[in-house]
C-alpha positions as a Markdown table, in Angstrom:
| # | Residue | x | y | z |
|---|---|---|---|---|
| 1 | Unk | 130.3 | 104.1 | 131.0 |
| 2 | Unk | 130.9 | 104.8 | 127.4 |
| 3 | Unk | 127.2 | 105.4 | 126.9 |
| 4 | Unk | 127.3 | 108.1 | 129.7 |
| 5 | Unk | 130.2 | 109.8 | 128.1 |
| 6 | Unk | 128.8 | 109.8 | 124.6 |
| 7 | Unk | 126.8 | 113.0 | 124.9 |
| 8 | Unk | 129.5 | 115.2 | 126.5 |
| 9 | Unk | 132.1 | 113.9 | 124.1 |
| 10 | Unk | 129.9 | 114.7 | 121.1 |
| 11 | Unk | 129.2 | 118.2 | 122.6 |
| 12 | Unk | 133.0 | 118.7 | 122.8 |
| 13 | Unk | 133.5 | 117.4 | 119.3 |
| 14 | Unk | 130.8 | 119.8 | 118.1 |
| 15 | Unk | 133.1 | 122.8 | 118.4 |
| 16 | Unk | 135.8 | 121.1 | 116.4 |
| 17 | Unk | 134.8 | 123.0 | 113.2 |
| 18 | Unk | 135.3 | 126.4 | 115.0 |
| 19 | Unk | 138.9 | 125.6 | 116.0 |
| 20 | Unk | 139.8 | 124.0 | 112.7 |
| 21 | Unk | 139.8 | 120.4 | 113.9 |
| 22 | Unk | 136.9 | 119.5 | 111.6 |
| 23 | Unk | 135.6 | 120.8 | 108.3 |
| 24 | Unk | 133.1 | 123.6 | 108.4 |
| 25 | Unk | 129.8 | 123.3 | 106.6 |
| 26 | Unk | 129.9 | 124.0 | 102.8 |
| 27 | Unk | 129.1 | 127.5 | 101.6 |
| 28 | Unk | 125.5 | 126.9 | 100.5 |
| 29 | Unk | 122.4 | 129.1 | 100.2 |
| 30 | Unk | 120.5 | 129.4 | 103.5 |
| 31 | Unk | 117.4 | 127.3 | 103.2 |
| 32 | Unk | 115.9 | 123.9 | 103.4 |
| 33 | Unk | 116.0 | 121.0 | 100.9 |
| 34 | Unk | 113.2 | 118.4 | 101.7 |
| 35 | Unk | 114.2 | 114.9 | 100.5 |
| 36 | Unk | 111.2 | 112.8 | 99.8 |
| 37 | Unk | 111.2 | 109.0 | 98.8 |
| 38 | Unk | 107.9 | 108.0 | 97.4 |
| 39 | Unk | 106.5 | 104.5 | 96.9 |
| 40 | Unk | 102.7 | 104.0 | 96.6 |
| 41 | Unk | 101.7 | 106.9 | 99.0 |
| 42 | Unk | 98.7 | 108.2 | 97.0 |
| 43 | Unk | 96.6 | 108.7 | 100.2 |
| 44 | Unk | 98.9 | 111.3 | 101.8 |
| 45 | Unk | 101.6 | 112.5 | 99.3 |
| 46 | Unk | 99.7 | 115.6 | 98.2 |
| 47 | Unk | 98.9 | 116.8 | 101.7 |
| 48 | Unk | 102.4 | 115.9 | 102.8 |
| 49 | Unk | 104.1 | 118.0 | 100.1 |
| 50 | Unk | 101.7 | 120.9 | 100.4 |
| 51 | Unk | 102.4 | 121.1 | 104.1 |
| 52 | Unk | 106.1 | 121.9 | 103.3 |
| 53 | Unk | 105.1 | 125.2 | 101.7 |
| 54 | Unk | 106.6 | 128.1 | 103.7 |
| 55 | Unk | 109.3 | 125.8 | 105.2 |
| 56 | Unk | 111.1 | 124.1 | 102.4 |
| 57 | Unk | 112.9 | 126.1 | 99.7 |
| 58 | Unk | 113.0 | 123.0 | 97.4 |
| 59 | Unk | 111.5 | 119.6 | 97.5 |
| 60 | Unk | 113.4 | 116.7 | 95.9 |
| 61 | Unk | 111.1 | 113.7 | 95.2 |
| 62 | Unk | 112.5 | 110.4 | 94.0 |
| 63 | Unk | 109.7 | 107.9 | 93.1 |
| 64 | Unk | 110.6 | 104.3 | 93.6 |
| 65 | Unk | 108.2 | 102.8 | 91.0 |
| 66 | Unk | 104.8 | 103.8 | 92.4 |
| 67 | Unk | 101.8 | 102.2 | 90.7 |
| 68 | Unk | 98.9 | 103.7 | 92.7 |
| 69 | Unk | 98.8 | 107.2 | 91.2 |
| 70 | Unk | 101.3 | 108.8 | 93.6 |
| 71 | Unk | 103.7 | 109.9 | 90.9 |
| 72 | Unk | 100.9 | 111.5 | 88.9 |
| 73 | Unk | 99.8 | 113.5 | 92.0 |
| 74 | Unk | 103.4 | 114.7 | 92.6 |
| 75 | Unk | 103.8 | 115.8 | 89.0 |
| 76 | Unk | 100.5 | 117.7 | 89.1 |
| 77 | Unk | 101.8 | 119.7 | 92.1 |
| 78 | Unk | 104.8 | 121.0 | 90.1 |
| 79 | Unk | 102.5 | 123.5 | 88.6 |
| 80 | Unk | 101.0 | 124.9 | 91.8 |
| 81 | Unk | 103.3 | 124.2 | 94.7 |
| 82 | Unk | 104.9 | 127.2 | 96.4 |
| 83 | Unk | 108.3 | 125.5 | 96.8 |
| 84 | Unk | 110.4 | 124.3 | 93.9 |
| 85 | Unk | 109.6 | 120.7 | 93.2 |
| 86 | Unk | 112.0 | 118.4 | 91.3 |
| 87 | Unk | 111.0 | 114.8 | 90.5 |
| 88 | Unk | 113.0 | 111.8 | 89.5 |
| 89 | Unk | 111.9 | 108.2 | 88.9 |
| 90 | Unk | 114.2 | 105.4 | 90.1 |
| 91 | Unk | 112.4 | 102.1 | 90.4 |
| 92 | Unk | 115.7 | 100.1 | 90.4 |
| 93 | Unk | 117.1 | 101.7 | 93.6 |
| 94 | Unk | 116.8 | 100.1 | 97.0 |
| 95 | Unk | 115.8 | 102.0 | 100.1 |
| 96 | Unk | 119.3 | 103.2 | 101.1 |
| 97 | Unk | 120.3 | 104.1 | 97.5 |
| 98 | Unk | 117.2 | 106.2 | 97.2 |
| 99 | Unk | 118.1 | 108.2 | 100.3 |
| 100 | Unk | 121.7 | 108.8 | 99.0 |
| 101 | Unk | 120.4 | 109.8 | 95.6 |
| 102 | Unk | 118.2 | 112.4 | 97.1 |
| 103 | Unk | 121.0 | 113.6 | 99.4 |
| 104 | Unk | 123.2 | 114.3 | 96.4 |
| 105 | Unk | 120.4 | 116.4 | 94.8 |
| 106 | Unk | 120.1 | 118.8 | 97.7 |
| 107 | Unk | 121.2 | 122.3 | 97.1 |
| 108 | Unk | 120.6 | 124.2 | 100.4 |
| 109 | Unk | 122.4 | 124.3 | 103.7 |
| 110 | Unk | 119.8 | 122.3 | 105.5 |
| 111 | Unk | 118.3 | 119.0 | 104.5 |
| 112 | Unk | 115.4 | 117.2 | 106.0 |
| 113 | Unk | 114.5 | 113.6 | 105.3 |
| 114 | Unk | 110.8 | 113.9 | 104.8 |
| 115 | Unk | 108.5 | 110.9 | 104.3 |
| 116 | Unk | 105.5 | 111.0 | 102.0 |
| 117 | Unk | 103.2 | 110.3 | 104.9 |
| 118 | Unk | 104.4 | 113.2 | 107.0 |
| 119 | Unk | 101.9 | 116.1 | 107.3 |
| 120 | Unk | 102.9 | 119.3 | 109.0 |
| 121 | Unk | 101.0 | 122.2 | 110.7 |
| 122 | Unk | 101.0 | 125.2 | 108.4 |
| 123 | Unk | 99.8 | 127.8 | 110.8 |
| 124 | Unk | 99.5 | 128.6 | 114.5 |
| 125 | Unk | 102.1 | 128.1 | 117.3 |
| 126 | Unk | 103.0 | 124.5 | 116.0 |
| 127 | Unk | 103.6 | 125.6 | 112.4 |
| 128 | Unk | 106.6 | 123.9 | 110.9 |
| 129 | Unk | 107.8 | 127.2 | 109.3 |
| 130 | Unk | 108.6 | 128.4 | 112.8 |
| 131 | Unk | 111.6 | 126.1 | 112.7 |
| 132 | Unk | 113.3 | 128.3 | 110.1 |
| 133 | Unk | 114.1 | 130.8 | 112.9 |
| 134 | Unk | 115.8 | 128.1 | 114.8 |
| 135 | Unk | 117.9 | 127.1 | 111.8 |
| 136 | Unk | 118.8 | 130.7 | 111.1 |
| 137 | Unk | 120.3 | 131.1 | 114.6 |
| 138 | Unk | 122.7 | 128.3 | 114.1 |
| 139 | Unk | 126.3 | 129.7 | 113.6 |
| 140 | Unk | 127.6 | 129.3 | 110.1 |
| 141 | Unk | 130.5 | 127.1 | 111.4 |
| 142 | Unk | 128.5 | 124.6 | 113.3 |
| 143 | Unk | 127.1 | 121.2 | 112.1 |
| 144 | Unk | 123.8 | 120.2 | 113.6 |
| 145 | Unk | 121.5 | 117.2 | 113.4 |
| 146 | Unk | 118.1 | 118.1 | 114.7 |
| 147 | Unk | 115.4 | 115.6 | 115.5 |
| 148 | Unk | 111.9 | 117.1 | 115.3 |
| 149 | Unk | 109.0 | 115.6 | 117.1 |
| 150 | Unk | 106.8 | 113.3 | 115.1 |
| 151 | Unk | 103.2 | 112.8 | 116.4 |
| 152 | Unk | 102.1 | 109.3 | 115.5 |
| 153 | Unk | 98.8 | 108.2 | 114.0 |
| 154 | Unk | 98.1 | 104.6 | 113.3 |
| 155 | Unk | 95.1 | 102.6 | 111.8 |
| 156 | Unk | 93.1 | 105.7 | 111.1 |
| 157 | Unk | 93.2 | 109.4 | 112.0 |
| 158 | Unk | 91.7 | 108.8 | 115.4 |
| 159 | Unk | 94.0 | 106.2 | 116.9 |
| 160 | Unk | 97.7 | 105.5 | 117.7 |
| 161 | Unk | 99.8 | 102.7 | 119.0 |
| 162 | Unk | 99.7 | 102.6 | 122.8 |
| 163 | Unk | 103.6 | 102.7 | 123.2 |
| 164 | Unk | 104.2 | 105.5 | 120.7 |
| 165 | Unk | 102.7 | 109.0 | 121.0 |
| 166 | Unk | 105.7 | 111.0 | 119.8 |
| 167 | Unk | 108.9 | 109.9 | 118.1 |
| 168 | Unk | 112.2 | 111.6 | 117.4 |
| 169 | Unk | 113.7 | 109.5 | 114.7 |
| 170 | Unk | 113.4 | 111.9 | 111.8 |
| 171 | Unk | 116.3 | 114.3 | 111.1 |
| 172 | Unk | 117.0 | 117.7 | 109.8 |
| 173 | Unk | 120.7 | 118.5 | 109.4 |
| 174 | Unk | 123.3 | 120.7 | 107.9 |
| 175 | Unk | 124.6 | 119.2 | 104.6 |
| 176 | Unk | 128.0 | 117.7 | 104.5 |
| 177 | Unk | 129.7 | 115.6 | 101.7 |
| 178 | Unk | 130.5 | 113.2 | 104.6 |
| 179 | Unk | 126.9 | 112.3 | 105.1 |
| 180 | Unk | 125.9 | 108.8 | 103.8 |
| 181 | Unk | 123.1 | 106.4 | 104.5 |
| 182 | Unk | 124.0 | 102.7 | 104.8 |
| 183 | Unk | 122.2 | 99.4 | 105.1 |
| 184 | Unk | 122.8 | 97.2 | 108.2 |
| 185 | Unk | 121.4 | 93.7 | 108.9 |
| 186 | Unk | 120.6 | 93.4 | 112.5 |
| 187 | Unk | 118.7 | 91.1 | 114.9 |
| 188 | Unk | 116.0 | 92.7 | 117.0 |
| 189 | Unk | 115.2 | 91.3 | 120.4 |
| 190 | Unk | 112.1 | 89.3 | 120.3 |
| 191 | Unk | 112.2 | 89.1 | 116.5 |
| 192 | Unk | 113.0 | 85.7 | 115.0 |
| 193 | Unk | 114.6 | 86.7 | 111.7 |
| 194 | Unk | 117.3 | 89.3 | 110.9 |
| 195 | Unk | 116.0 | 92.6 | 109.5 |
| 196 | Unk | 117.6 | 95.2 | 107.3 |
| 197 | Unk | 117.7 | 98.8 | 108.5 |
| 198 | Unk | 118.8 | 102.1 | 107.1 |
| 199 | Unk | 121.1 | 104.2 | 109.3 |
| 200 | Unk | 122.8 | 107.6 | 108.8 |
| 201 | Unk | 126.5 | 107.8 | 109.0 |
| 202 | Unk | 126.8 | 111.0 | 111.0 |
| 203 | Unk | 130.3 | 112.5 | 111.7 |
| 204 | Unk | 131.1 | 113.0 | 115.4 |
| 205 | Unk | 131.4 | 116.8 | 115.0 |
| 206 | Unk | 127.6 | 117.1 | 114.5 |
| 207 | Unk | 125.8 | 118.6 | 117.5 |
| 208 | Unk | 122.6 | 116.6 | 118.2 |
| 209 | Unk | 119.4 | 118.5 | 119.3 |
| 210 | Unk | 115.7 | 118.0 | 119.5 |
| 211 | Unk | 112.9 | 120.3 | 118.4 |
| 212 | Unk | 109.9 | 119.4 | 120.6 |
| 213 | Unk | 107.2 | 121.5 | 119.0 |
| 214 | Unk | 104.6 | 119.0 | 117.7 |
| 215 | Unk | 104.6 | 120.3 | 114.1 |
| 216 | Unk | 104.8 | 117.1 | 112.2 |
| 217 | Unk | 102.3 | 114.2 | 112.1 |
| 218 | Unk | 103.3 | 110.8 | 110.9 |
| 219 | Unk | 100.1 | 109.4 | 109.2 |
| 220 | Unk | 100.8 | 105.7 | 109.5 |
| 221 | Unk | 97.5 | 104.9 | 107.8 |
| 222 | Unk | 97.8 | 102.6 | 104.9 |
| 223 | Unk | 95.8 | 100.2 | 102.7 |
| 224 | Unk | 95.7 | 96.7 | 104.2 |
| 225 | Unk | 97.7 | 95.1 | 101.5 |
| 226 | Unk | 100.4 | 97.7 | 101.8 |
| 227 | Unk | 100.5 | 97.2 | 105.6 |
| 228 | Unk | 101.0 | 93.5 | 105.1 |
| 229 | Unk | 103.8 | 93.9 | 102.6 |
| 230 | Unk | 105.5 | 96.5 | 104.8 |
| 231 | Unk | 105.4 | 94.1 | 107.8 |
| 232 | Unk | 107.6 | 91.6 | 106.0 |
| 233 | Unk | 109.7 | 94.1 | 103.9 |
| 234 | Unk | 112.7 | 94.5 | 106.3 |
| 235 | Unk | 113.1 | 90.7 | 106.5 |
| 236 | Unk | 112.8 | 90.4 | 102.7 |
| 237 | Unk | 115.4 | 93.1 | 102.3 |
| 238 | Unk | 117.8 | 91.4 | 104.7 |
| 239 | Unk | 117.4 | 87.9 | 103.2 |
| 240 | Unk | 117.6 | 89.0 | 99.6 |
| 241 | Unk | 115.7 | 85.9 | 98.5 |
| 242 | Unk | 115.9 | 86.5 | 94.8 |
| 243 | Unk | 112.1 | 87.0 | 94.3 |
| 244 | Unk | 109.9 | 90.0 | 94.4 |
| 245 | Unk | 108.5 | 91.2 | 97.9 |
| 246 | Unk | 105.0 | 90.1 | 97.0 |
| 247 | Unk | 106.1 | 86.5 | 96.2 |
| 248 | Unk | 108.2 | 86.4 | 99.4 |
| 249 | Unk | 105.2 | 87.5 | 101.5 |
| 250 | Unk | 102.9 | 85.0 | 99.7 |
| 251 | Unk | 105.3 | 82.1 | 100.6 |
| 252 | Unk | 105.5 | 83.4 | 104.2 |
| 253 | Unk | 101.9 | 83.7 | 104.8 |
| 254 | Unk | 101.2 | 80.3 | 103.2 |
| 255 | Unk | 103.8 | 78.7 | 105.5 |
| 256 | Unk | 102.7 | 80.5 | 108.6 |
| 257 | Unk | 99.0 | 80.9 | 108.1 |
| 258 | Unk | 98.1 | 78.1 | 105.7 |
| 259 | Unk | 96.8 | 80.4 | 103.0 |
| 260 | Unk | 98.4 | 81.8 | 99.9 |
| 261 | Unk | 95.8 | 84.6 | 99.6 |
| 262 | Unk | 97.3 | 88.0 | 100.3 |
| 263 | Unk | 93.8 | 89.5 | 100.6 |
| 264 | Unk | 92.9 | 87.2 | 103.4 |
| 265 | Unk | 96.3 | 87.6 | 105.1 |
| 266 | Unk | 96.0 | 91.4 | 104.9 |
| 267 | Unk | 92.6 | 91.4 | 106.4 |
| 268 | Unk | 93.8 | 89.3 | 109.4 |
| 269 | Unk | 96.9 | 91.3 | 109.8 |
| 270 | Unk | 95.1 | 94.6 | 109.9 |
| 271 | Unk | 92.6 | 93.3 | 112.4 |
| 272 | Unk | 95.3 | 92.1 | 114.8 |
| 273 | Unk | 97.2 | 95.4 | 114.3 |
| 274 | Unk | 94.2 | 97.5 | 115.1 |
| 275 | Unk | 93.2 | 95.5 | 118.2 |
| 276 | Unk | 96.2 | 97.1 | 120.0 |
| 277 | Unk | 95.3 | 100.7 | 119.1 |
| 278 | Unk | 94.2 | 103.4 | 121.6 |
| 279 | Unk | 92.2 | 106.6 | 120.8 |
| 280 | Unk | 94.3 | 109.6 | 119.8 |
| 281 | Unk | 93.7 | 113.0 | 121.3 |
| 282 | Unk | 95.0 | 115.8 | 119.0 |
| 283 | Unk | 94.5 | 118.6 | 121.6 |
| 284 | Unk | 98.0 | 118.5 | 123.2 |
| 285 | Unk | 99.5 | 118.7 | 119.7 |
| 286 | Unk | 97.8 | 121.8 | 118.4 |
| 287 | Unk | 94.9 | 119.9 | 116.8 |
| 288 | Unk | 95.3 | 118.2 | 113.5 |
| 289 | Unk | 97.3 | 119.8 | 110.7 |
| 290 | Unk | 95.1 | 121.9 | 108.3 |
| 291 | Unk | 96.1 | 119.7 | 105.3 |
| 292 | Unk | 94.3 | 116.8 | 107.0 |
| 293 | Unk | 91.0 | 118.5 | 107.0 |
| 294 | Unk | 89.6 | 116.9 | 103.8 |
| 295 | Unk | 90.6 | 113.4 | 105.1 |
| 296 | Unk | 89.0 | 114.1 | 108.5 |
| 297 | Unk | 85.8 | 115.2 | 106.7 |
| 298 | Unk | 85.6 | 112.1 | 104.5 |
| 299 | Unk | 87.7 | 109.4 | 106.2 |
| 300 | Unk | 88.8 | 106.5 | 104.0 |
| 301 | Unk | 89.8 | 104.3 | 106.9 |
| 302 | Unk | 87.8 | 103.7 | 110.1 |
| 303 | Unk | 88.8 | 101.5 | 113.1 |
| 304 | Unk | 85.7 | 99.4 | 113.9 |
| 305 | Unk | 84.3 | 98.7 | 117.4 |
| 306 | Unk | 81.9 | 96.1 | 118.7 |
| 307 | Unk | 80.8 | 96.1 | 122.3 |
| 308 | Unk | 83.5 | 98.6 | 123.2 |
| 309 | Unk | 86.3 | 96.6 | 121.6 |
| 310 | Unk | 88.2 | 97.1 | 118.4 |
| 311 | Unk | 87.3 | 94.3 | 115.9 |
| 312 | Unk | 89.0 | 95.5 | 112.7 |
| 313 | Unk | 89.0 | 98.4 | 110.2 |
| 314 | Unk | 86.9 | 99.4 | 107.2 |
| 315 | Unk | 88.9 | 99.8 | 104.0 |
| 316 | Unk | 88.3 | 102.3 | 101.1 |
| 317 | Unk | 85.7 | 101.2 | 98.6 |
| 318 | Unk | 86.9 | 100.0 | 95.2 |
| 319 | Unk | 89.8 | 97.9 | 94.2 |
| 320 | Unk | 93.2 | 98.4 | 95.9 |
| 321 | Unk | 95.9 | 99.3 | 93.4 |
| 322 | Unk | 98.4 | 96.6 | 92.8 |
| 323 | Unk | 101.6 | 97.7 | 94.6 |
| 324 | Unk | 105.1 | 97.6 | 93.1 |
| 325 | Unk | 107.4 | 95.5 | 95.1 |
| 326 | Unk | 110.9 | 96.6 | 94.2 |
| 327 | Unk | 113.1 | 98.8 | 96.3 |
| 328 | Unk | 110.7 | 99.8 | 99.1 |
| 329 | Unk | 107.5 | 98.7 | 100.6 |
């Protein structure tokens, strides 16, 4: 019953700022602040930030201790990017503290939490910049949290998970001093251990909407070692075991798989992960974003088939950079 009432009650609360029952949005310049947390995203960070040109007025990047060249790529963009790009380095912060730090740095009316593996359309009917007209039409008194569509890629640029074609868990919202991210430890059905998750504390007077234009692709295509660490990261964050993430994962795979080799564990994890994937058709989503063209022409990752079945994935040639294991995976 309460669940059924939640949407109309929030819609009613959404007019509270108009009648003086809730604070109106701060007087800020009309525009978009993109808040980007970066941790070892060398493969996609440049395409990601460049795809924000024409949409974001400023990009706030907080690097969480990257060791793979991500930070150097970001800093090189400061000289050429169309939007203002500000960079901080904060290896000591955890995931939620990173988000709150970035939120405090935002200067425009609208803020979007942008991951460094998001790549947007920059032209055509699905161009992200078209969203600016939607934002401009929102009355100055109204608070809005808008969830844009995220088209999911997984494994490589030609596949996705069978259960997830489009997600709506990203957010773009009017800034308020009341906004805060928080960490919660929860139990997920079918998952043996508690996990830590980040959630946004959103005041009830925010109207919630969707933007269904498939403008943004989530490129969930990572090195094998990174994928393995990420798989255990939320459990490590919840348990706070007093050791680095890599050591935690080493202990877990030794206990569960009988081997302390992260390379062997990563190879097996990626194989099992990819076996579930299904082919991705970009046609319903306006094709691939233009900024992915170089990666499509020279793919670094390929899902491998044998006798019509997925048997694994090829990895980029050369050594994989040693990841940092503080804060985020």
